[in-house]
Each structure stands twice: as structure tokens, then as C-alpha cells.
LOTI-126743 format. One line per field, with one value per residue (C-alpha): x, y, z. Coordinates in nm, 2 decimals. Each point is the difference from the previous one (the first is absolute). Layout:
N
u [X  ...]
v [Y  ...]
w [Z  ...]
***
This chain:
691
u [0.52  -0.10  -0.36  0.13  0.21  -0.29  -0.23  0.25  0.04  -0.37  -0.04  0.26  -0.17  -0.33  0.15  0.15  -0.33  -0.18  0.26  -0.03  -0.38  0.02  0.24  -0.23  -0.29  0.19  0.11  -0.35  -0.13  -0.31  -0.17  -0.29  0.11  -0.22  0.26  0.16  -0.13  0.05  0.13  -0.13  0.21  -0.09  0.10  0.35  0.03  -0.02  -0.20  0.13  0.13  -0.04  0.07  -0.11  -0.25  0.23  -0.21  0.13  -0.25  0.08  -0.13  -0.03  0.07  -0.09  0.18  0.13  -0.13  0.25  0.25  0.07  0.11  0.00  0.32  0.09  0.07  0.24  -0.24  -0.13  -0.38  -0.05  -0.09  0.26  0.21  0.38  0.00  -0.28  0.03  0.00  0.06  -0.14  0.20  0.24  -0.18  -0.35  -0.17  -0.36  -0.24  0.09  0.21  -0.02  0.22  0.07  -0.19  -0.36  -0.03  0.09  0.22  -0.09  0.22  -0.14  -0.26  0.00  -0.06  -0.25  0.00  0.19  -0.17  0.15  0.05  -0.13  0.22  -0.02  0.29  -0.11  0.12  0.12  -0.16  -0.10  -0.24  -0.27  0.04  -0.35  0.08  0.31  0.02  0.04  0.03  0.06  0.04  0.28  -0.07  0.17  0.19  0.20  -0.09  -0.36  -0.26  0.20  0.28  -0.16  0.09  -0.29  -0.02  -0.34  -0.32  -0.34  -0.30  -0.36  -0.13  0.13  -0.10  0.12  0.37  0.23  0.38  0.20  0.36  0.26  -0.08  -0.36  -0.07  -0.34  -0.13  -0.34  -0.10  -0.36  0.02  0.14  0.28  0.20  -0.07  0.19  -0.20  0.11  0.12  0.07  0.33  0.36  0.03  0.09  -0.31  0.07  -0.34  -0.35  -0.33  -0.32  -0.32  -0.18  0.06  -0.13  0.16  0.38  0.27  0.37  0.29  0.36  0.30  -0.03  -0.33  -0.18  -0.35  -0.22  -0.36  -0.22  -0.38  -0.06  0.22  0.26  0.01  0.24  0.02  0.24  -0.12  0.18  0.17  0.11  0.37  0.29  0.16  0.02  -0.30  0.06  -0.34  -0.38  -0.29  -0.37  -0.12  -0.37  -0.22  0.16  0.27  0.34  0.34  0.33  0.35  0.35  0.33  0.09  -0.29  -0.26  -0.36  -0.29  -0.36  -0.30  -0.35  -0.30  0.05  0.22  0.33  0.32  0.10  0.31  0.00  0.26  0.15  0.29  0.29  0.22  0.11  -0.10  -0.33  -0.01  -0.34  -0.35  -0.28  -0.34  -0.25  -0.26  -0.03  0.09  0.30  0.26  0.36  0.31  0.36  0.34  0.37  0.18  -0.26  -0.29  -0.34  -0.32  -0.37  -0.32  -0.28  -0.28  0.08  0.38  0.33  0.22  0.35  0.05  0.31  0.23  0.29  0.27  0.06  0.26  -0.25  -0.19  -0.36  -0.08  -0.35  -0.32  -0.28  -0.27  -0.33  -0.18  0.05  0.13  0.23  0.25  0.35  0.30  0.34  0.33  0.37  0.34  0.34  0.22  0.32  0.19  0.15  -0.27  -0.27  -0.32  -0.34  -0.37  -0.29  -0.37  -0.21  -0.35  -0.12  -0.25  -0.07  0.20  0.32  0.17  0.09  0.26  -0.14  0.29  0.36  0.19  0.38  -0.06  -0.22  -0.38  -0.20  -0.34  -0.28  -0.36  -0.26  -0.24  -0.17  0.09  0.13  0.20  0.25  0.29  0.31  0.30  0.31  0.36  0.06  -0.25  -0.37  -0.22  -0.36  -0.20  -0.28  -0.14  0.25  0.35  0.20  0.15  0.27  -0.16  0.33  -0.06  -0.05  -0.28  0.13  -0.17  -0.31  -0.25  -0.37  -0.32  -0.37  0.03  0.17  -0.07  0.11  0.34  0.25  0.35  0.12  0.37  0.27  0.01  -0.37  0.04  -0.33  -0.05  -0.30  -0.02  -0.10  -0.07  0.34  0.24  0.04  -0.05  0.12  -0.28  0.21  0.20  0.07  0.37  0.21  0.27  0.25  0.17  0.01  0.32  0.01  -0.19  0.12  -0.11  -0.01  -0.37  -0.35  0.02  0.36  0.05  0.23  -0.03  0.25  -0.06  0.16  0.02  0.13  -0.31  0.01  -0.34  -0.07  -0.32  -0.08  -0.31  -0.23  0.13  0.31  0.28  0.24  0.36  0.24  0.34  0.26  0.14  -0.20  -0.35  0.08  0.20  -0.11  -0.06  0.07  0.00  -0.10  0.07  -0.14  0.19  -0.24  -0.25  0.28  0.28  -0.08  0.22  -0.07  0.21  -0.01  0.09  0.03  0.22  0.15  -0.04  -0.12  -0.23  -0.07  -0.32  0.08  -0.36  -0.10  0.16  0.24  0.36  0.28  0.23  0.20  0.09  0.08  0.35  0.02  -0.36  -0.14  -0.37  -0.12  -0.30  -0.08  0.07  -0.07  0.12  -0.08  0.07  0.13  0.36  -0.03  -0.11  0.10  -0.08  0.07  -0.01  0.16  0.34  -0.01  0.02  -0.08  0.04  -0.03  -0.11  0.12  -0.19  0.26  0.15  -0.10  0.28  0.01  0.10  0.14  -0.22  0.21  -0.30  -0.10  -0.36  -0.28  -0.10  -0.38  -0.09  0.15  -0.12  0.18  -0.03  0.28  0.36  0.12  -0.26  -0.14  -0.11  0.01  -0.15  0.03  0.02  0.12  -0.12  0.25  -0.02  0.25  0.05  0.15  0.14  0.13  0.33  -0.05  -0.25  0.02  -0.19  -0.25  -0.12  -0.36  -0.05  -0.17  0.10  -0.33  0.02  -0.09  -0.20  -0.09  0.12  -0.14  0.06  -0.14  0.34  0.34  -0.14  -0.32  0.07  -0.20  0.11  -0.23  0.03  -0.05  -0.24  -0.16  0.33  -0.02  0.30  0.02  0.32  -0.01  0.33  0.21  -0.15  -0.21  -0.28  -0.26  -0.36  -0.30  -0.17  -0.29  0.05  0.22  -0.03  0.30  0.01  0.12  -0.06  0.01  -0.09  -0.11  -0.10  0.11  0.12  -0.36  -0.13  0.19  -0.12  0.13  -0.12  0.08  -0.11  -0.35  -0.15  0.16  -0.03  0.12  -0.04  0.20  -0.15  0.18  -0.07  -0.02  -0.35  -0.09  -0.25  -0.22  0.10  -0.26  0.27  0.25  0.24  0.37  0.03  0.34  0.00  -0.21  -0.02  -0.20  0.00  -0.23  -0.16  -0.33  0.11  0.22  0.13  0.13  0.15  0.07  -0.06  -0.22  -0.14  0.00  -0.24  -0.12  -0.18  -0.11]
v [-3.01  -0.36  0.12  0.25  -0.25  -0.25  0.26  0.10  -0.36  -0.05  0.31  -0.12  -0.34  0.18  0.23  -0.30  -0.18  0.30  0.03  -0.38  0.03  0.31  -0.16  -0.31  0.22  0.17  -0.34  -0.13  0.32  -0.03  -0.25  0.11  0.35  0.16  0.28  -0.20  0.09  -0.27  0.10  -0.12  -0.12  0.31  0.24  -0.18  0.03  -0.38  -0.19  -0.35  -0.27  -0.05  0.28  0.10  0.27  0.16  -0.14  -0.36  -0.13  -0.14  0.17  -0.16  0.28  -0.22  -0.12  0.16  -0.03  -0.13  0.11  0.18  -0.19  0.09  0.20  -0.04  0.37  0.00  0.10  -0.26  -0.06  0.22  -0.15  0.09  -0.12  -0.01  0.13  0.26  0.28  0.36  0.17  -0.04  -0.13  0.27  0.20  -0.06  0.34  -0.08  -0.28  -0.27  -0.31  -0.31  0.03  -0.38  -0.03  0.01  0.38  0.27  0.30  0.33  0.10  0.36  0.20  0.18  0.37  0.12  -0.02  -0.33  -0.31  -0.33  -0.22  0.27  -0.10  -0.37  -0.06  -0.11  0.19  0.29  0.34  0.10  0.23  -0.20  0.05  0.16  0.26  0.15  0.35  -0.04  0.23  -0.11  -0.36  0.10  -0.07  0.13  -0.26  0.24  0.22  -0.09  0.09  0.23  0.26  0.29  0.34  0.22  0.37  0.10  -0.12  0.12  -0.13  0.11  -0.22  -0.28  -0.25  0.19  0.06  0.04  -0.01  0.06  -0.01  -0.12  -0.19  0.12  -0.21  0.04  -0.17  0.04  -0.05  -0.13  0.00  -0.35  -0.04  0.16  -0.10  0.09  0.20  0.02  0.35  -0.07  0.18  -0.04  0.37  0.09  0.13  0.27  0.10  -0.12  0.14  -0.19  0.20  -0.33  -0.37  0.07  0.34  -0.03  0.22  -0.08  0.20  -0.09  0.06  0.16  0.16  -0.33  0.03  -0.31  0.00  -0.27  0.02  -0.37  -0.04  -0.20  0.06  0.29  0.19  0.27  0.36  0.28  0.24  0.24  -0.02  -0.24  0.13  -0.23  0.03  -0.05  0.02  0.02  0.12  0.00  0.31  -0.07  -0.17  0.04  0.24  -0.18  0.17  -0.15  0.15  -0.09  0.10  0.35  0.16  -0.21  0.03  -0.15  0.02  -0.20  0.13  -0.20  -0.15  0.28  -0.19  0.12  0.36  0.18  0.23  0.27  0.00  0.23  -0.25  -0.23  -0.19  -0.37  -0.04  -0.31  -0.01  0.12  -0.02  0.17  0.03  0.10  0.18  0.33  -0.11  -0.17  -0.02  -0.07  -0.03  -0.04  0.07  0.31  0.11  -0.02  0.02  0.08  0.02  0.02  0.17  -0.08  0.31  0.03  -0.16  0.19  -0.04  -0.05  0.18  -0.26  0.25  -0.24  -0.19  -0.22  -0.28  -0.24  -0.07  -0.37  -0.05  0.18  -0.15  0.10  -0.08  0.32  0.36  0.09  -0.30  -0.01  -0.14  0.00  -0.17  0.12  -0.08  0.13  -0.17  0.31  -0.18  -0.33  0.08  0.23  -0.10  -0.08  0.05  -0.04  0.21  -0.03  0.32  0.10  0.17  0.28  0.26  0.24  -0.22  -0.29  -0.06  -0.26  -0.28  -0.25  0.02  -0.33  -0.06  -0.20  0.05  -0.06  -0.07  -0.13  0.14  -0.12  0.15  -0.27  0.24  0.32  -0.22  -0.24  0.12  -0.23  0.09  -0.19  0.02  -0.12  -0.15  0.16  -0.01  0.20  0.01  0.30  -0.04  0.35  0.13  -0.13  -0.20  -0.34  -0.21  -0.32  -0.19  -0.18  0.23  -0.03  -0.17  0.24  0.20  0.00  -0.01  -0.15  0.05  0.13  -0.05  -0.37  -0.08  0.15  -0.16  0.07  -0.13  -0.02  -0.15  -0.37  -0.06  0.10  0.07  0.12  0.06  0.24  -0.19  0.31  -0.02  -0.11  -0.10  -0.38  -0.17  -0.16  -0.09  -0.13  -0.33  0.04  0.28  -0.01  0.24  -0.05  -0.36  -0.04  -0.36  -0.33  -0.36  -0.35  -0.36  -0.04  0.13  -0.10  0.12  0.37  0.25  0.38  0.24  0.37  0.29  0.03  -0.36  -0.18  -0.35  -0.17  -0.35  -0.12  -0.37  -0.01  0.06  0.32  0.20  -0.06  0.28  -0.13  0.19  0.12  -0.09  0.31  0.25  0.13  0.31  -0.13  0.11  -0.34  0.02  -0.35  -0.36  -0.34  -0.34  -0.30  -0.23  0.03  -0.01  0.17  0.37  0.31  0.37  0.31  0.33  0.36  0.14  -0.24  -0.11  -0.37  -0.33  -0.20  -0.37  -0.17  -0.27  -0.13  0.24  0.33  0.18  0.00  0.22  -0.20  0.27  0.37  0.21  0.14  0.37  0.02  0.01  -0.07  -0.32  0.04  -0.34  -0.37  -0.30  -0.35  -0.34  -0.22  0.00  0.00  0.25  0.35  0.36  0.32  0.35  0.36  0.34  0.09  -0.29  -0.27  -0.36  -0.28  -0.38  -0.28  -0.36  -0.17  0.07  0.35  0.34  0.15  0.34  0.00  0.31  0.17  0.30  0.23  0.24  0.06  -0.16  -0.34  -0.03  -0.35  -0.34  -0.31  -0.33  -0.27  -0.23  -0.01  0.13  0.27  0.29  0.34  0.31  0.34  0.34  0.38  0.18  -0.29  -0.24  -0.37  -0.25  -0.36  -0.28  -0.29  -0.22  0.18  0.37  0.28  0.19  0.31  -0.03  0.27  0.10  0.29  0.20  0.23  -0.05  -0.15  -0.37  -0.14  -0.36  -0.30  -0.35  -0.26  -0.32  -0.12  0.12  0.14  0.16  0.25  0.32  0.31  0.29  0.34  0.37  0.17  -0.33  -0.13  -0.36  -0.19  -0.35  -0.21  -0.26  -0.17  0.26  0.35  0.20  0.16  0.26  -0.11  0.24  -0.03  0.23  0.19  0.27  -0.12  -0.14  -0.38  -0.15  -0.38  -0.28  -0.36  -0.27  -0.37  -0.05  0.19  0.08  0.08  0.30  0.27  0.35  0.24  0.35  0.35  0.13  -0.36  -0.11  -0.37  -0.12  -0.36  -0.15  -0.29  0.07  0.37  0.24  0.12  0.20  -0.14  0.17  -0.03  0.22  0.21  0.28  -0.07  -0.10  -0.38  -0.14  -0.37  -0.28  -0.37  -0.27  -0.32  -0.18  0.06  0.10  0.26  0.31  0.20  0.36  0.20  0.37  0.29  -0.11  -0.28  -0.37  -0.07  -0.34  -0.10  -0.36]
w [10.60  -0.09  -0.06  -0.25  -0.19  -0.01  -0.13  -0.28  -0.10  -0.03  -0.20  -0.25  -0.04  -0.05  -0.27  -0.18  0.00  -0.15  -0.28  -0.08  -0.01  -0.22  -0.24  -0.02  -0.07  -0.29  -0.14  0.00  -0.18  0.20  0.22  0.20  -0.08  -0.27  -0.09  -0.29  -0.34  -0.26  -0.35  -0.33  -0.30  -0.18  0.28  0.00  -0.37  -0.06  -0.26  0.03  0.24  0.37  0.26  0.35  0.08  0.27  0.28  -0.03  -0.24  -0.35  -0.32  -0.35  -0.26  -0.30  -0.30  -0.32  -0.35  -0.25  -0.12  0.33  0.31  0.37  0.06  -0.37  -0.03  0.29  0.28  0.25  -0.01  -0.31  -0.34  -0.26  -0.29  -0.03  -0.36  0.02  -0.26  0.13  -0.34  -0.35  -0.29  -0.14  -0.27  0.14  0.05  0.08  0.10  0.25  0.03  0.23  0.31  0.00  0.33  -0.10  -0.03  -0.25  -0.01  -0.18  -0.29  -0.01  -0.18  -0.34  -0.04  -0.26  -0.30  0.04  0.13  0.11  -0.30  -0.23  -0.28  0.04  0.24  0.34  0.30  -0.22  -0.01  -0.35  -0.18  -0.19  -0.38  -0.02  0.26  -0.16  -0.14  -0.38  -0.31  -0.36  0.13  0.23  0.37  0.31  0.21  0.22  0.18  0.07  -0.10  -0.23  0.00  -0.19  0.15  0.10  -0.09  0.12  0.18  0.11  0.20  -0.06  0.28  0.23  -0.26  -0.31  -0.02  -0.30  -0.04  -0.32  -0.11  -0.25  -0.31  0.01  0.31  0.17  0.31  0.17  0.36  0.06  0.38  0.02  -0.25  -0.28  -0.36  -0.31  -0.26  -0.37  -0.11  -0.37  0.02  0.12  0.07  0.36  0.18  0.26  0.14  0.06  0.13  0.05  0.04  0.03  -0.08  -0.35  -0.07  0.02  -0.16  -0.04  -0.15  -0.10  -0.21  -0.35  0.07  0.07  0.14  0.07  0.10  0.13  0.01  0.06  0.30  -0.18  -0.37  -0.06  -0.33  -0.11  0.00  -0.20  0.24  -0.27  0.12  -0.03  0.32  0.30  0.23  0.37  0.17  -0.05  0.21  -0.06  0.18  -0.07  -0.26  -0.34  0.12  -0.04  0.07  -0.10  0.05  -0.12  -0.15  -0.11  0.19  -0.19  0.12  -0.19  0.10  -0.14  0.07  -0.12  -0.34  -0.14  0.05  0.16  -0.04  0.10  0.31  0.04  0.35  -0.08  0.06  -0.20  0.31  0.03  0.19  0.22  0.17  -0.01  0.27  0.04  0.27  -0.27  -0.34  0.16  0.20  -0.22  0.11  -0.21  0.11  -0.17  -0.02  0.10  0.25  -0.24  0.18  -0.19  0.10  -0.22  0.18  -0.25  -0.21  -0.05  0.09  0.24  0.13  0.37  0.14  0.17  0.04  -0.14  -0.33  0.16  0.09  -0.22  0.09  -0.05  0.11  0.13  0.20  0.24  0.16  -0.10  -0.10  0.35  0.04  -0.28  0.02  -0.23  0.02  -0.14  0.02  -0.11  -0.07  -0.05  -0.10  0.03  0.33  0.14  0.25  -0.17  0.17  -0.03  0.11  0.05  -0.02  0.10  -0.32  -0.05  -0.27  0.21  0.00  0.17  0.36  0.09  0.22  -0.02  -0.11  -0.05  -0.03  -0.31  -0.31  0.01  -0.31  0.11  0.22  0.06  0.22  0.11  0.24  0.18  0.28  -0.22  -0.25  -0.12  -0.19  -0.13  -0.22  -0.02  0.34  0.24  0.06  0.23  0.12  0.12  0.26  -0.01  0.25  -0.07  -0.25  0.11  -0.18  -0.14  0.03  -0.33  -0.30  -0.25  -0.32  -0.24  -0.08  0.30  -0.05  0.15  0.06  0.36  0.33  0.01  -0.35  -0.09  -0.24  -0.15  -0.34  -0.11  -0.21  -0.09  0.08  0.36  0.18  0.36  0.22  0.30  0.31  0.20  0.16  -0.27  -0.36  -0.06  -0.32  -0.21  -0.31  -0.16  0.16  -0.07  -0.16  -0.26  -0.13  -0.34  -0.10  -0.21  -0.13  -0.02  -0.08  0.08  -0.10  -0.07  0.07  0.37  0.06  -0.07  0.17  0.01  0.14  0.09  0.17  0.38  0.02  -0.12  -0.13  -0.08  -0.09  -0.18  0.05  -0.21  0.30  0.16  0.09  0.25  0.08  0.06  0.23  -0.10  0.26  0.17  -0.21  -0.04  -0.22  -0.29  -0.35  -0.16  -0.38  -0.16  0.07  -0.17  0.10  -0.13  0.19  0.28  0.26  -0.19  -0.02  -0.01  0.02  -0.06  0.18  -0.10  0.35  0.20  -0.34  0.09  -0.14  0.23  -0.02  0.13  0.26  0.02  0.27  -0.06  -0.24  0.11  -0.14  -0.23  -0.17  0.06  -0.30  -0.03  0.07  0.13  -0.35  -0.06  -0.16  -0.23  -0.16  0.02  -0.24  -0.05  -0.14  0.30  0.36  -0.14  -0.28  0.10  -0.08  0.19  -0.14  0.13  0.04  -0.15  -0.24  0.26  -0.10  0.25  -0.07  0.22  -0.08  0.28  0.26  -0.03  -0.14  -0.21  -0.16  -0.37  -0.17  -0.26  -0.10  0.03  0.28  -0.09  0.19  -0.12  0.06  -0.11  -0.09  -0.19  0.03  -0.26  0.14  0.11  -0.34  -0.07  0.21  -0.11  0.23  -0.10  0.16  -0.04  -0.31  -0.22  0.15  -0.09  0.12  -0.10  0.22  -0.21  0.28  0.07  -0.02  -0.05  -0.33  -0.12  -0.28  -0.24  0.09  -0.24  0.28  0.28  0.19  0.34  -0.02  0.29  -0.10  -0.19  -0.08  -0.27  -0.13  -0.12  -0.12  -0.33  0.15  0.27  0.09  0.18  0.11  0.17  -0.01  -0.24  -0.10  -0.14  -0.12  -0.15  -0.14  -0.04  -0.29  0.08  -0.19  0.05  0.24  -0.20  0.11  0.01  0.01  0.33  -0.06  0.33  0.13  0.36  0.17  -0.01  0.33  -0.02  -0.26  0.02  -0.24  -0.03  -0.35  -0.31  -0.08  0.35  0.15  0.24  0.08  0.27  0.09  0.11  -0.03  0.04  -0.33  -0.09  -0.34  -0.14  -0.28  -0.20  -0.32  0.04  0.29  0.12  0.30  0.24  0.26  0.37  0.17  0.15  -0.08  0.28  -0.05  -0.07  0.06  -0.07  -0.16  0.05  -0.19  0.21  -0.26  -0.33  0.17  0.25  0.03  0.30  0.01  0.28  0.04  0.23  0.29  -0.22  -0.06  -0.29  -0.13  -0.32  0.02]
***
């Protein structure tokens, strides 16, 4: 028994000794033991100060370069600064800034065609002046590079593509970039076909035909018709086919000029395509499908007249495709169809639950179609949804080079898997109003809740608090920091707080507000539907009775005792400090704009080119020289006044009214002259600038 206890006690002492020796070994990290691996400063994430290597030996991790200090950023043995910047200055969009600790932080990159500092303001993305798209001295500032809507396009080769559209717009692809080409017309161009870079045909509204034999210099060619022409195809050397409204078909062979071709229909023809001189296809409304076989034109039986054919394409005589759609009634289901097409008839290949308008066969194994909301791709076996739809007409030079062109300058390219956007840099709906305090402080408002600010070097988009869909209708800037905007959807007045626009007033009875103007931060008026007029005194918005129920479309404020509002049915109201009173306008035309240089020199403008001038006693009509509706007025003095309107109308008054070219026929809604040397106009999908 005593031996057993003695043995147990000895075992305990031995165990304790081993534990102590093991603990000492751990504390030492190593001794004679080679198992400890020393750590470097870098492996421990240190770059300054004194530390140990994990094996009991000291390490010197160095010193920090000023202005950083060891541990200055809050982490031991790491160089840092207490006030290091992690974000760029508000408003900086590109370039870099010092981080206050010897390094830099990136403020972002610019997307083409903008470059950092392109308009002279550092760290702002802007398009260089020389790179802008311009016509008649008017240059696009938003969207970029332009907002012209495309109607047709064609490629003869990967480095020879053409796209055409509204206002006679033409652009050419050389394999690297798109370049604008002068057309010499403002007529909408609907179709283009390039047999080669030096032999290009274009057609458009009113029987327009243009031909280029120099790869860039286009000249008009008589088509022999005034009907709108929709498409053109060169089926071979000196064999040109054009189709258009009312069953129009014109053919030019050699130097004989265009001659009419009877195809036995009065329906609009929308597209023409040919695999050669003896295989020419034409499609149109009400199931119209025609083919020329080198001798005669025959009608192809499609069974029904309920569908409209929009386009025909193919890769050869045995691979022809057509696209059609129908929208039977307002509450009916519309649909789109793609057909394989032969002289014997059509065979449905695809049916979509929405309308389809475009089809392009890049090869027998690649066919793409698009329309209202859906797009599809065919791989030779089956059709697949492309997720994102093509934006407009589809064309290309082959499977590796397929494009789509749409409204507002939109351009897409097929990646092989999906459509990718190429342009524009930004999109814009209808810009409704513009105002500012100078050349480097302009505000533009547009539908879908858009508020844009130009600072002289580029654009910032400011958010609306609580809304991204409001229909912005008017804007007024009393100073760079005191800006108001009205809306016609949420019927509100928003005020800029330096960062965003916050609601300041909600119209009574949910009635739309259409315009705002003032002379200071404490003297503003806003007007809108049902004759509403609300006044801001610097503290509160207050509705004042007008005793009219028509829409008031515009207001001009001269001071606390004089404001003029104009509206539908020739309505003109005057505020004289206490109440609104009705004035005799002498017209029943809807008035859309008002501006004055003083109490005895006030202009009003509106429908049918209406212009009125108030001389302090009477409103008198003034000949405008246009029948287009005038939507905006603005001046800098009694002898420098501008009016803009529909069909790209711009009038200038310098003692008499004269019309000036704008390079567009789109609707213009407002005008602003920040200085005597420049002018801005805004309208549908457009902000234009003339320096």
C-alpha cells in the first residue's frame, strides 16, 4: 500500500514538472527548438513602430512619411492620418483628389463622349465643344451625343454602316466611330441602302430621295411622287427599288430615272428587300406581300388581311423572313408574328404576345426580331427571349456585327447573347422649362421627375424627395441656392435645399401646376389647372382666387404689384397687388407663354402662332409669320425677345419678328438667354445650345 501511494505521488510531481517545462517552452516561443517560425512586419500587417516576431525577438517596422503617423489612423503599428478623406468633394465626378494622407482617391471616370474637364471645369464630365453634334449653329447638350430618332439603317460592310432619321439626320459608321453626315434637308428620312461606301440611297417623307456617289455628299433625286417613301433597296447595279404610302413603288434602272411600278394595291408599303434583280420582296399593311421575279410582280397569298407586315429580310432566295403584327382593338390582345416566306406563301415561325415590328437575318443561324416590349433571337432551331428588346430597326453586316437604332438617338449592339447600349450617354423625355441666373447656373426640368443643373462644365441630376416619376412642368431660380420647380402629376411645388428638391406646397384639389416665375425669394407665383394661382411671400404659399376655371399655362412676375398669367381660351389675368382681374385679349386661342420687359411692354404667345403685345393700355395682335404653336417666351430687353414652339420654331424680335433656323422640327417648349452671346432651347428629348 505504501509503495502504491509513493508511486502515485511521484507520478503527480513528474506530471507537474512536464506542464511547467511545456509552459516555459511556449512562453519562450522557441529556444533550442527550431519549430517556431518568426513573422515579419508585413505578414502581421504592420508598417511602423516596434513589435515582436512571435518568437521573442524584436522587429523594427519603420517610420511613417508625413503627414501620416504611426497609429494615426487608429490602428497600432500602421501608418495613418486622423483626418484621411475617403470620398471626393461633393460634385466631383472624375479625376482624383488628395486623401490628406499622402495618397489620392479616385472620383470616377467619364463615359464617352464626355471627358474629365471637357468643358473647362475640373473634375466634371463634359463633352468638349468641338465634339458636339451641331446643326445651324445649334448644338446638343443633352442627351449626348444627340437625341435624333432613327427610322432606318443599313450596313454594306463591317466598316460601312448608315443610320437615318428625323430632321434629315444621317450618321455613318467607319468601323471605329459614328460621324454625322450632312443631308441638306430637314425632311424625315425613313430608309437607307448602301451598295458600297460610294453608292448610297436614302428615302423619306414627301417623296424625298437622296443619293451619294462620293460617300458623303448627298444630292436630291426626283422620285416622281410626293407620297411618303418608307424603304429603299438596291437589287443590283443601277436597279433601285423604293416603296411607300398608298402602294407606291418606284424603280430606277440605269440613268432613266424613277418610274412607277404597278403592284395592284393602295395599301401602305413598309419595306423592300432583294436577294438579287430577280428576287425582290415588298411588304405592307393589311396582309400585303408582293414579289418581283425578274419579269412581273405577283401577290403572295397570306390568307388574312388582319395583319400588317412591317419588314422583310433574308440571307438569300431560300431564306426570307417577314414580320407582322396586329392590334385588333383597345381592349383586345395584340400580337406579333415572324414568318418564313416563300413564293408559295408564309409559315409562322414565331408568335409573340405583343407586337413585333423589326426583323433581321444575319445568317440562317441568326435571326433577330423586336417590337413593343419583347425581343427574340433564332439560332436555326428555336426562338429565345432576348430579355431586353431591340430599340428599333435591326440591321448589320453579318452575325458578328448586328445593331439596332431607336428613338431619341438610342443605339444598341448585339453581343451574341444580349443587346448592349451604345448611345446615348443619357436619355431625356420632354423637357418642359428652363431658367437660371447666368451662363454657369441653368436649370432644366422634364417629365418623369427629371431636374438637371448645368454649372458651366457639365450636368448634375438632382433628386426629388419621395418621387422619381413626377411630371415636372416649370422652374424658377431666384439665386444659385434658391430654386423652385412645379409638377403636373403630384401637383406640387418643390424647393431646392442645396442637395435635393423637397416638397414645399401641395395644390388644393390635386390640380396640376404648369408654371412658376418670380422676382426674388419672397415674390413668386405658380399657376395651373382650374385657374389656380398661388403666391409665395418668402414664408407661405397662399392660393389667390382668379374667378376663372380654365387652365393657366404661364405666368410672368414684374414685382409685388404686377404679375400676368395667361391660359386657355385667350385668358389673360393681371395681378395689381390685391386681386386678379381679367384682361381683354381679343383672341380665343390658347395662350402658352408670357414675358415682359416692363409694365408697358408685355408679350403673350400661343396656339396657331398667336402673338399679342400689351402697350400699357391694350393687348394688340402682332404678326408672327408662323402658324406653329408658340410654347415659350423670354427676353433680355424690349428689343431682344425670343419665342419658341412646335416644328422647331424659333422667332427673334429686335424691333420686328424674324424666324431663325434651329436644325430641328421637334417641339420646342422653352427658351433662355443667360447672356447676350448665347441662347438655350429645350423641348422633346432635347436641350440645345447656341453659344
